[in-house]
PDB file of N, CA, C and O in Angstrom, chain B, residues numbered from 101:
ATOM      1  N   UNK B 101       0.694  -1.045  -0.158  1.00  0.00           N
ATOM      2  CA  UNK B 101      -0.044   0.151   0.037  1.00  0.00           C
ATOM      3  C   UNK B 101       0.886   1.353   0.107  1.00  0.00           C
ATOM      4  O   UNK B 101       0.591   2.447  -0.373  1.00  0.00           O
ATOM      5  N   UNK B 102       1.891   1.117   0.660  1.00  0.00           N
ATOM      6  CA  UNK B 102       2.804   2.707   1.284  1.00  0.00           C
ATOM      7  C   UNK B 102       3.289   2.799  -0.291  1.00  0.00           C
ATOM      8  O   UNK B 102       3.126   3.938  -0.728  1.00  0.00           O
ATOM      9  N   UNK B 103       3.774   1.996  -1.124  1.00  0.00           N
ATOM     10  CA  UNK B 103       4.669   2.092  -2.484  1.00  0.00           C
ATOM     11  C   UNK B 103       3.544   2.331  -3.233  1.00  0.00           C
ATOM     12  O   UNK B 103       4.026   3.225  -3.929  1.00  0.00           O
ATOM     13  N   UNK B 104       2.102   2.191  -3.737  1.00  0.00           N
ATOM     14  CA  UNK B 104       1.345   2.718  -4.254  1.00  0.00           C
ATOM     15  C   UNK B 104       0.630   3.709  -4.057  1.00  0.00           C
ATOM     16  O   UNK B 104       0.065   4.242  -5.011  1.00  0.00           O
ATOM     17  N   UNK B 105       0.472   4.246  -2.608  1.00  0.00           N
ATOM     18  CA  UNK B 105      -0.266   5.433  -2.304  1.00  0.00           C
ATOM     19  C   UNK B 105       0.887   6.547  -1.361  1.00  0.00           C
ATOM     20  O   UNK B 105       0.657   7.670  -0.913  1.00  0.00           O
ATOM     21  N   UNK B 106       1.909   5.878  -1.306  1.00  0.00           N
ATOM     22  CA  UNK B 106       2.786   6.833  -0.689  1.00  0.00           C
ATOM     23  C   UNK B 106       2.299   7.228   0.754  1.00  0.00           C
ATOM     24  O   UNK B 106       2.715   8.221   1.351  1.00  0.00           O
ATOM     25  N   UNK B 107       1.216   6.192   1.333  1.00  0.00           N
ATOM     26  CA  UNK B 107       1.148   6.313   2.839  1.00  0.00           C
ATOM     27  C   UNK B 107       0.789   5.042   3.613  1.00  0.00           C
ATOM     28  O   UNK B 107       0.137   4.269   2.912  1.00  0.00           O
ATOM     29  N   UNK B 108       0.976   4.687   4.606  1.00  0.00           N
ATOM     30  CA  UNK B 108       0.660   3.689   5.513  1.00  0.00           C
ATOM     31  C   UNK B 108      -1.096   3.410   5.046  1.00  0.00           C
ATOM     32  O   UNK B 108      -1.855   4.316   4.701  1.00  0.00           O
ATOM     33  N   UNK B 109      -1.460   1.974   5.141  1.00  0.00           N
ATOM     34  CA  UNK B 109      -2.379   1.426   5.164  1.00  0.00           C
ATOM     35  C   UNK B 109      -3.555   2.155   6.342  1.00  0.00           C
ATOM     36  O   UNK B 109      -4.696   2.560   6.121  1.00  0.00           O
ATOM     37  N   UNK B 110      -2.875   2.135   7.463  1.00  0.00           N
ATOM     38  CA  UNK B 110      -3.515   3.214   8.528  1.00  0.00           C
ATOM     39  C   UNK B 110      -3.850   4.495   8.043  1.00  0.00           C
ATOM     40  O   UNK B 110      -4.974   4.959   7.853  1.00  0.00           O
ATOM     41  N   UNK B 111      -2.847   4.964   7.880  1.00  0.00           N
ATOM     42  CA  UNK B 111      -3.283   6.879   7.400  1.00  0.00           C
ATOM     43  C   UNK B 111      -4.237   6.275   6.203  1.00  0.00           C
ATOM     44  O   UNK B 111      -5.372   6.463   6.641  1.00  0.00           O
ATOM     45  N   UNK B 112      -4.345   5.712   5.051  1.00  0.00           N
ATOM     46  CA  UNK B 112      -5.322   5.557   4.065  1.00  0.00           C
ATOM     47  C   UNK B 112      -6.254   4.966   4.435  1.00  0.00           C
ATOM     48  O   UNK B 112      -7.103   4.921   3.545  1.00  0.00           O
ATOM     49  N   UNK B 113      -6.578   4.413   5.425  1.00  0.00           N
ATOM     50  CA  UNK B 113      -8.388   4.088   6.048  1.00  0.00           C
ATOM     51  C   UNK B 113      -8.591   5.180   6.671  1.00  0.00           C
ATOM     52  O   UNK B 113      -9.716   5.598   6.395  1.00  0.00           O
ATOM     53  N   UNK B 114      -7.754   6.194   7.756  1.00  0.00           N
ATOM     54  CA  UNK B 114      -8.373   6.794   8.349  1.00  0.00           C
ATOM     55  C   UNK B 114      -8.536   8.006   7.618  1.00  0.00           C
ATOM     56  O   UNK B 114      -9.292   8.807   8.169  1.00  0.00           O
ATOM     57  N   UNK B 115      -7.985   8.411   6.406  1.00  0.00           N
ATOM     58  CA  UNK B 115      -8.565   9.015   5.534  1.00  0.00           C
ATOM     59  C   UNK B 115      -9.751   8.815   4.705  1.00  0.00           C
ATOM     60  O   UNK B 115     -10.351   9.772   4.216  1.00  0.00           O
ATOM     61  N   UNK B 116     -10.188   7.332   4.494  1.00  0.00           N
ATOM     62  CA  UNK B 116     -11.101   7.124   3.772  1.00  0.00           C
ATOM     63  C   UNK B 116     -12.459   7.493   5.267  1.00  0.00           C
ATOM     64  O   UNK B 116     -13.494   8.145   5.122  1.00  0.00           O
ATOM     65  N   UNK B 117     -12.212   7.158   5.923  1.00  0.00           N
ATOM     66  CA  UNK B 117     -13.183   6.926   7.344  1.00  0.00           C
ATOM     67  C   UNK B 117     -13.656   8.555   7.385  1.00  0.00           C
ATOM     68  O   UNK B 117     -14.831   8.918   7.436  1.00  0.00           O
ATOM     69  N   UNK B 118     -12.572   9.382   7.354  1.00  0.00           N
ATOM     70  CA  UNK B 118     -12.722  11.052   7.986  1.00  0.00           C
ATOM     71  C   UNK B 118     -13.179  11.866   6.942  1.00  0.00           C
ATOM     72  O   UNK B 118     -13.524  13.044   7.027  1.00  0.00           O
ATOM     73  N   UNK B 119     -13.150  10.988   5.728  1.00  0.00           N
ATOM     74  CA  UNK B 119     -13.829  11.512   4.713  1.00  0.00           C
ATOM     75  C   UNK B 119     -15.157  11.131   4.756  1.00  0.00           C
ATOM     76  O   UNK B 119     -15.936  12.068   4.579  1.00  0.00           O
ATOM     77  N   UNK B 120     -15.758   9.829   4.973  1.00  0.00           N
ATOM     78  CA  UNK B 120     -17.292   9.318   5.068  1.00  0.00           C
ATOM     79  C   UNK B 120     -17.946  10.150   6.536  1.00  0.00           C
ATOM     80  O   UNK B 120     -19.047  10.694   6.631  1.00  0.00           O
ATOM     81  N   UNK B 121     -16.919  10.041   7.549  1.00  0.00           N
ATOM     82  CA  UNK B 121     -17.503  11.244   8.795  1.00  0.00           C
ATOM     83  C   UNK B 121     -18.045  12.639   8.074  1.00  0.00           C
ATOM     84  O   UNK B 121     -19.186  13.093   8.150  1.00  0.00           O
ATOM     85  N   UNK B 122     -16.891  13.206   7.337  1.00  0.00           N
ATOM     86  CA  UNK B 122     -17.583  14.588   6.874  1.00  0.00           C
ATOM     87  C   UNK B 122     -18.482  14.643   5.960  1.00  0.00           C
ATOM     88  O   UNK B 122     -18.942  15.737   5.634  1.00  0.00           O
ATOM     89  N   UNK B 123     -18.873  13.569   5.418  1.00  0.00           N
ATOM     90  CA  UNK B 123     -20.243  13.516   4.384  1.00  0.00           C
ATOM     91  C   UNK B 123     -21.306  13.397   5.119  1.00  0.00           C
ATOM     92  O   UNK B 123     -22.315  13.920   4.646  1.00  0.00           O
ATOM     93  N   UNK B 124     -21.445  12.673   6.518  1.00  0.00           N
ATOM     94  CA  UNK B 124     -22.528  12.773   7.298  1.00  0.00           C
ATOM     95  C   UNK B 124     -22.329  13.585   8.092  1.00  0.00           C
ATOM     96  O   UNK B 124     -23.404  13.995   8.529  1.00  0.00           O
ATOM     97  N   UNK B 125     -21.463  14.080   8.553  1.00  0.00           N
ATOM     98  CA  UNK B 125     -21.797  15.576   9.335  1.00  0.00           C
ATOM     99  C   UNK B 125     -22.484  16.400   8.091  1.00  0.00           C
ATOM    100  O   UNK B 125     -23.686  16.613   8.246  1.00  0.00           O
ATOM    101  N   UNK B 126     -21.991  16.811   7.082  1.00  0.00           N
ATOM    102  CA  UNK B 126     -22.511  17.672   6.308  1.00  0.00           C
ATOM    103  C   UNK B 126     -24.091  17.111   5.952  1.00  0.00           C
ATOM    104  O   UNK B 126     -24.549  17.739   4.997  1.00  0.00           O
ATOM    105  N   UNK B 127     -24.756  16.382   6.333  1.00  0.00           N
ATOM    106  CA  UNK B 127     -25.955  15.561   5.965  1.00  0.00           C
ATOM    107  C   UNK B 127     -26.724  15.272   6.983  1.00  0.00           C
ATOM    108  O   UNK B 127     -27.732  14.568   6.929  1.00  0.00           O
ATOM    109  N   UNK B 128     -26.184  15.915   8.142  1.00  0.00           N
ATOM    110  CA  UNK B 128     -26.754  16.212   9.375  1.00  0.00           C
ATOM    111  C   UNK B 128     -26.586  15.282  10.292  1.00  0.00           C
ATOM    112  O   UNK B 128     -27.417  15.238  11.199  1.00  0.00           O
ATOM    113  N   UNK B 129     -25.728  14.538  10.281  1.00  0.00           N
ATOM    114  CA  UNK B 129     -25.528  13.686  11.722  1.00  0.00           C
ATOM    115  C   UNK B 129     -25.342  14.104  13.056  1.00  0.00           C
ATOM    116  O   UNK B 129     -24.387  14.838  13.310  1.00  0.00           O
ATOM    117  N   UNK B 130     -26.168  13.720  14.006  1.00  0.00           N
ATOM    118  CA  UNK B 130     -26.183  14.620  15.004  1.00  0.00           C
ATOM    119  C   UNK B 130     -25.337  13.881  16.086  1.00  0.00           C
ATOM    120  O   UNK B 130     -24.783  14.654  16.869  1.00  0.00           O
ATOM    121  N   UNK B 131     -25.091  12.399  16.325  1.00  0.00           N
ATOM    122  CA  UNK B 131     -24.489  11.643  17.427  1.00  0.00           C
ATOM    123  C   UNK B 131     -23.381  11.505  16.892  1.00  0.00           C
ATOM    124  O   UNK B 131     -23.321  10.978  15.781  1.00  0.00           O
ATOM    125  N   UNK B 132     -22.154  11.974  17.593  1.00  0.00           N
ATOM    126  CA  UNK B 132     -20.651  11.711  17.096  1.00  0.00           C
ATOM    127  C   UNK B 132     -20.336  10.133  17.401  1.00  0.00           C
ATOM    128  O   UNK B 132     -19.694   9.341  16.710  1.00  0.00           O
ATOM    129  N   UNK B 133     -21.146   9.882  18.948  1.00  0.00           N
ATOM    130  CA  UNK B 133     -21.006   8.695  19.276  1.00  0.00           C
ATOM    131  C   UNK B 133     -21.259   7.521  18.290  1.00  0.00           C
ATOM    132  O   UNK B 133     -20.484   6.633  17.934  1.00  0.00           O
ATOM    133  N   UNK B 134     -22.559   7.755  17.944  1.00  0.00           N
ATOM    134  CA  UNK B 134     -23.127   6.825  16.695  1.00  0.00           C
ATOM    135  C   UNK B 134     -21.931   6.536  15.732  1.00  0.00           C
ATOM    136  O   UNK B 134     -21.424   5.436  15.514  1.00  0.00           O
ATOM    137  N   UNK B 135     -21.429   8.273  14.969  1.00  0.00           N
ATOM    138  CA  UNK B 135     -20.868   8.118  13.861  1.00  0.00           C
ATOM    139  C   UNK B 135     -19.679   7.414  13.911  1.00  0.00           C
ATOM    140  O   UNK B 135     -19.238   6.845  12.913  1.00  0.00           O
ATOM    141  N   UNK B 136     -19.026   7.399  15.161  1.00  0.00           N
ATOM    142  CA  UNK B 136     -17.579   6.889  15.676  1.00  0.00           C
ATOM    143  C   UNK B 136     -17.704   5.463  15.347  1.00  0.00           C
ATOM    144  O   UNK B 136     -16.909   4.917  14.583  1.00  0.00           O
ATOM    145  N   UNK B 137     -18.875   4.726  16.016  1.00  0.00           N
ATOM    146  CA  UNK B 137     -19.149   3.422  16.188  1.00  0.00           C
ATOM    147  C   UNK B 137     -19.442   2.821  14.905  1.00  0.00           C
ATOM    148  O   UNK B 137     -19.034   1.666  14.783  1.00  0.00           O
ATOM    149  N   UNK B 138     -20.198   3.447  13.685  1.00  0.00           N
ATOM    150  CA  UNK B 138     -20.696   3.403  12.347  1.00  0.00           C
ATOM    151  C   UNK B 138     -19.567   3.152  11.634  1.00  0.00           C
ATOM    152  O   UNK B 138     -19.463   2.207  10.852  1.00  0.00           O
ATOM    153  N   UNK B 139     -18.444   4.200  11.934  1.00  0.00           N
ATOM    154  CA  UNK B 139     -17.125   4.327  11.222  1.00  0.00           C
ATOM    155  C   UNK B 139     -16.065   3.239  11.474  1.00  0.00           C
ATOM    156  O   UNK B 139     -15.150   3.060  10.671  1.00  0.00           O
ATOM    157  N   UNK B 140     -16.188   2.590  12.484  1.00  0.00           N
ATOM    158  CA  UNK B 140     -15.090   1.659  13.171  1.00  0.00           C
ATOM    159  C   UNK B 140     -14.076   2.363  14.433  1.00  0.00           C
ATOM    160  O   UNK B 140     -13.218   1.771  15.088  1.00  0.00           O
ATOM    161  N   UNK B 141     -14.428   3.618  14.515  1.00  0.00           N
ATOM    162  CA  UNK B 141     -13.011   4.215  15.350  1.00  0.00           C
ATOM    163  C   UNK B 141     -13.856   3.546  16.932  1.00  0.00           C
ATOM    164  O   UNK B 141     -15.045   3.310  17.146  1.00  0.00           O
ATOM    165  N   UNK B 142     -12.892   3.432  17.629  1.00  0.00           N
ATOM    166  CA  UNK B 142     -12.909   2.768  19.139  1.00  0.00           C
ATOM    167  C   UNK B 142     -14.026   3.723  20.103  1.00  0.00           C
ATOM    168  O   UNK B 142     -14.842   3.367  20.954  1.00  0.00           O
ATOM    169  N   UNK B 143     -13.826   4.490  19.799  1.00  0.00           N
ATOM    170  CA  UNK B 143     -14.985   5.834  20.287  1.00  0.00           C
ATOM    171  C   UNK B 143     -14.975   7.102  20.175  1.00  0.00           C
ATOM    172  O   UNK B 143     -14.061   7.537  19.474  1.00  0.00           O
ATOM    173  N   UNK B 144     -15.656   7.830  20.608  1.00  0.00           N
ATOM    174  CA  UNK B 144     -15.984   9.344  19.846  1.00  0.00           C
ATOM    175  C   UNK B 144     -14.745   9.912  20.102  1.00  0.00           C
ATOM    176  O   UNK B 144     -14.327  10.747  19.301  1.00  0.00           O
ATOM    177  N   UNK B 145     -13.908   9.535  21.324  1.00  0.00           N
ATOM    178  CA  UNK B 145     -12.654  10.583  21.667  1.00  0.00           C
ATOM    179  C   UNK B 145     -11.712  10.356  20.278  1.00  0.00           C
ATOM    180  O   UNK B 145     -11.076  11.303  19.817  1.00  0.00           O
ATOM    181  N   UNK B 146     -11.675   8.727  19.518  1.00  0.00           N
ATOM    182  CA  UNK B 146     -10.727   8.420  18.612  1.00  0.00           C
ATOM    183  C   UNK B 146     -11.121   9.104  17.487  1.00  0.00           C
ATOM    184  O   UNK B 146     -10.173   9.712  16.989  1.00  0.00           O
ATOM    185  N   UNK B 147     -12.445   9.274  16.735  1.00  0.00           N
ATOM    186  CA  UNK B 147     -12.840   9.881  16.190  1.00  0.00           C
ATOM    187  C   UNK B 147     -12.319  11.424  15.924  1.00  0.00           C
ATOM    188  O   UNK B 147     -11.739  11.913  14.954  1.00  0.00           O
ATOM    189  N   UNK B 148     -12.773  12.016  17.219  1.00  0.00           N
ATOM    190  CA  UNK B 148     -12.384  13.469  17.133  1.00  0.00           C
ATOM    191  C   UNK B 148     -10.790  13.518  16.935  1.00  0.00           C
ATOM    192  O   UNK B 148     -10.367  14.345  16.127  1.00  0.00           O
ATOM    193  N   UNK B 149      -9.866  12.688  17.614  1.00  0.00           N
ATOM    194  CA  UNK B 149      -8.698  13.004  17.421  1.00  0.00           C
ATOM    195  C   UNK B 149      -8.146  12.494  15.894  1.00  0.00           C
ATOM    196  O   UNK B 149      -7.182  13.056  15.374  1.00  0.00           O
ATOM    197  N   UNK B 150      -8.583  11.802  15.487  1.00  0.00           N
ATOM    198  CA  UNK B 150      -8.520  11.419  13.968  1.00  0.00           C
ATOM    199  C   UNK B 150      -8.740  12.513  13.177  1.00  0.00           C
ATOM    200  O   UNK B 150      -7.863  13.010  12.470  1.00  0.00           O
ATOM    201  N   UNK B 151     -10.221  13.044  13.281  1.00  0.00           N
ATOM    202  CA  UNK B 151     -10.686  14.005  12.098  1.00  0.00           C
ATOM    203  C   UNK B 151      -9.599  15.329  12.334  1.00  0.00           C
ATOM    204  O   UNK B 151      -9.114  15.930  11.375  1.00  0.00           O
ATOM    205  N   UNK B 152      -9.304  15.676  13.747  1.00  0.00           N
ATOM    206  CA  UNK B 152      -8.448  16.654  13.893  1.00  0.00           C
ATOM    207  C   UNK B 152      -7.577  16.305  13.553  1.00  0.00           C
ATOM    208  O   UNK B 152      -7.132  17.342  13.061  1.00  0.00           O
ATOM    209  N   UNK B 153      -6.643  15.372  13.334  1.00  0.00           N
ATOM    210  CA  UNK B 153      -5.505  15.675  12.644  1.00  0.00           C
ATOM    211  C   UNK B 153      -5.748  15.426  11.248  1.00  0.00           C
ATOM    212  O   UNK B 153      -4.914  15.854  10.450  1.00  0.00           O
ATOM    213  N   UNK B 154      -6.858  14.742  10.781  1.00  0.00           N
ATOM    214  CA  UNK B 154      -6.574  15.239   9.529  1.00  0.00           C
ATOM    215  C   UNK B 154      -7.337  16.087   8.611  1.00  0.00           C
ATOM    216  O   UNK B 154      -7.055  16.241   7.423  1.00  0.00           O
ATOM    217  N   UNK B 155      -8.490  16.720   9.332  1.00  0.00           N
ATOM    218  CA  UNK B 155      -9.145  17.959   8.698  1.00  0.00           C
ATOM    219  C   UNK B 155      -8.854  19.442   9.428  1.00  0.00           C
ATOM    220  O   UNK B 155      -9.371  20.520   9.133  1.00  0.00           O
ATOM    221  N   UNK B 156      -7.798  19.142  10.545  1.00  0.00           N
ATOM    222  CA  UNK B 156      -7.520  20.130  10.901  1.00  0.00           C
ATOM    223  C   UNK B 156      -8.726  20.890  12.175  1.00  0.00           C
ATOM    224  O   UNK B 156      -8.316  21.756  12.947  1.00  0.00           O
ATOM    225  N   UNK B 157      -9.592  20.602  12.197  1.00  0.00           N
ATOM    226  CA  UNK B 157     -10.939  20.426  13.097  1.00  0.00           C
ATOM    227  C   UNK B 157     -11.512  19.600  13.923  1.00  0.00           C
ATOM    228  O   UNK B 157     -11.323  18.463  13.491  1.00  0.00           O
ATOM    229  N   UNK B 158     -12.333  19.576  15.237  1.00  0.00           N
ATOM    230  CA  UNK B 158     -12.781  18.587  15.781  1.00  0.00           C
ATOM    231  C   UNK B 158     -14.059  18.636  14.874  1.00  0.00           C
ATOM    232  O   UNK B 158     -14.471  19.639  14.291  1.00  0.00           O
ATOM    233  N   UNK B 159     -14.678  17.248  14.849  1.00  0.00           N
ATOM    234  CA  UNK B 159     -16.424  17.275  14.354  1.00  0.00           C
ATOM    235  C   UNK B 159     -17.153  18.194  14.521  1.00  0.00           C
ATOM    236  O   UNK B 159     -17.755  18.772  13.617  1.00  0.00           O
ATOM    237  N   UNK B 160     -17.213  18.500  15.868  1.00  0.00           N
ATOM    238  CA  UNK B 160     -18.103  19.641  15.880  1.00  0.00           C
ATOM    239  C   UNK B 160     -18.189  20.713  15.287  1.00  0.00           C
ATOM    240  O   UNK B 160     -19.327  21.138  15.087  1.00  0.00           O
ATOM    241  N   UNK B 161     -17.218  21.374  14.888  1.00  0.00           N
ATOM    242  CA  UNK B 161     -16.341  22.525  14.802  1.00  0.00           C
ATOM    243  C   UNK B 161     -16.978  22.358  12.838  1.00  0.00           C
ATOM    244  O   UNK B 161     -17.703  23.123  12.201  1.00  0.00           O
ATOM    245  N   UNK B 162     -16.330  21.090  12.426  1.00  0.00           N
ATOM    246  CA  UNK B 162     -16.563  20.801  11.074  1.00  0.00           C
ATOM    247  C   UNK B 162     -18.472  20.834  10.713  1.00  0.00           C
ATOM    248  O   UNK B 162     -19.067  21.238   9.715  1.00  0.00           O
ATOM    249  N   UNK B 163     -18.862  20.381  11.672  1.00  0.00           N
ATOM    250  CA  UNK B 163     -20.708  20.233  11.821  1.00  0.00           C
ATOM    251  C   UNK B 163     -21.011  21.360  11.545  1.00  0.00           C
ATOM    252  O   UNK B 163     -21.841  21.436  10.638  1.00  0.00           O
ATOM    253  N   UNK B 164     -20.617  22.436  12.029  1.00  0.00           N
ATOM    254  CA  UNK B 164     -21.068  23.639  12.168  1.00  0.00           C
ATOM    255  C   UNK B 164     -20.817  24.852  11.162  1.00  0.00           C
ATOM    256  O   UNK B 164     -21.441  25.887  10.927  1.00  0.00           O
ATOM    257  N   UNK B 165     -19.404  24.175  10.568  1.00  0.00           N
ATOM    258  CA  UNK B 165     -19.152  24.665   9.369  1.00  0.00           C
ATOM    259  C   UNK B 165     -19.519  24.151   7.751  1.00  0.00           C
ATOM    260  O   UNK B 165     -19.303  24.815   6.737  1.00  0.00           O
ATOM    261  N   UNK B 166     -20.101  22.851   7.811  1.00  0.00           N
ATOM    262  CA  UNK B 166     -20.616  22.386   7.010  1.00  0.00           C
ATOM    263  C   UNK B 166     -21.826  22.284   6.746  1.00  0.00           C
ATOM    264  O   UNK B 166     -22.234  21.688   5.750  1.00  0.00           O
ATOM    265  N   UNK B 167     -22.544  22.831   7.569  1.00  0.00           N
ATOM    266  CA  UNK B 167     -24.339  22.615   7.891  1.00  0.00           C
ATOM    267  C   UNK B 167     -24.987  24.019   7.602  1.00  0.00           C
ATOM    268  O   UNK B 167     -25.076  24.916   8.440  1.00  0.00           O
ATOM    269  N   UNK B 168     -25.339  24.075   6.563  1.00  0.00           N
ATOM    270  CA  UNK B 168     -25.926  25.650   6.182  1.00  0.00           C
ATOM    271  C   UNK B 168     -27.081  25.988   7.482  1.00  0.00           C
ATOM    272  O   UNK B 168     -27.788  25.108   7.973  1.00  0.00           O
ATOM    273  N   UNK B 169     -27.100  27.155   7.830  1.00  0.00           N
ATOM    274  CA  UNK B 169     -27.938  27.793   9.091  1.00  0.00           C
ATOM    275  C   UNK B 169     -29.117  27.356   8.419  1.00  0.00           C
ATOM    276  O   UNK B 169     -29.087  27.022   7.234  1.00  0.00           O
ATOM    277  N   UNK B 170     -30.240  27.339   9.167  1.00  0.00           N
ATOM    278  CA  UNK B 170     -31.613  27.297   9.101  1.00  0.00           C
ATOM    279  C   UNK B 170     -32.477  28.647   8.815  1.00  0.00           C
ATOM    280  O   UNK B 170     -32.290  29.741   9.347  1.00  0.00           O
ATOM    281  N   UNK B 171     -33.266  28.381   8.045  1.00  0.00           N
ATOM    282  CA  UNK B 171     -34.017  29.499   7.696  1.00  0.00           C
ATOM    283  C   UNK B 171     -34.462  30.367   9.273  1.00  0.00           C
ATOM    284  O   UNK B 171     -34.659  29.596  10.213  1.00  0.00           O
ATOM    285  N   UNK B 172     -34.599  31.687   9.539  1.00  0.00           N
ATOM    286  CA  UNK B 172     -34.764  32.143  10.004  1.00  0.00           C
ATOM    287  C   UNK B 172     -33.762  32.109  11.561  1.00  0.00           C
ATOM    288  O   UNK B 172     -33.881  32.855  12.533  1.00  0.00           O
ATOM    289  N   UNK B 173     -32.831  31.024  11.363  1.00  0.00           N
ATOM    290  CA  UNK B 173     -32.028  31.143  12.451  1.00  0.00           C
ATOM    291  C   UNK B 173     -30.601  32.243  12.406  1.00  0.00           C
ATOM    292  O   UNK B 173     -30.238  32.703  11.323  1.00  0.00           O
ATOM    293  N   UNK B 174     -29.910  32.567  13.630  1.00  0.00           N
ATOM    294  CA  UNK B 174     -29.095  33.441  13.452  1.00  0.00           C
ATOM    295  C   UNK B 174     -27.970  32.852  13.119  1.00  0.00           C
ATOM    296  O   UNK B 174     -27.722  31.701  13.478  1.00  0.00           O
ATOM    297  N   UNK B 175     -26.885  33.815  12.149  1.00  0.00           N
ATOM    298  CA  UNK B 175     -25.492  33.339  11.919  1.00  0.00           C
ATOM    299  C   UNK B 175     -24.793  32.370  12.726  1.00  0.00           C
ATOM    300  O   UNK B 175     -25.256  32.391  13.866  1.00  0.00           O
ATOM    301  N   UNK B 176     -23.996  31.648  12.611  1.00  0.00           N
ATOM    302  CA  UNK B 176     -22.920  30.896  12.974  1.00  0.00           C
ATOM    303  C   UNK B 176     -21.683  31.101  12.829  1.00  0.00           C
ATOM    304  O   UNK B 176     -21.287  31.113  11.664  1.00  0.00           O
ATOM    305  N   UNK B 177     -21.010  31.251  13.558  1.00  0.00           N
ATOM    306  CA  UNK B 177     -19.224  31.484  13.262  1.00  0.00           C
ATOM    307  C   UNK B 177     -18.488  30.604  13.773  1.00  0.00           C
ATOM    308  O   UNK B 177     -17.266  30.665  13.636  1.00  0.00           O
TER     309      UNK B 177
END
């Protein structure tokens, strides 16, 4: 795997899982614990560390950035 992609199998697997996590956060996933379990992370803290490492922000911050504000809701930073 390393010779083909330039990264270890673990790194590749985590990139794929982080991509799936981002898709689900953008789609409105509310439970980080359920998201972590569904994607094969040991727990929510493991998900959070891995997402922060690969995407630069925690899942909670990314959810706010990826989810458009509801009509009539105040703008979120």
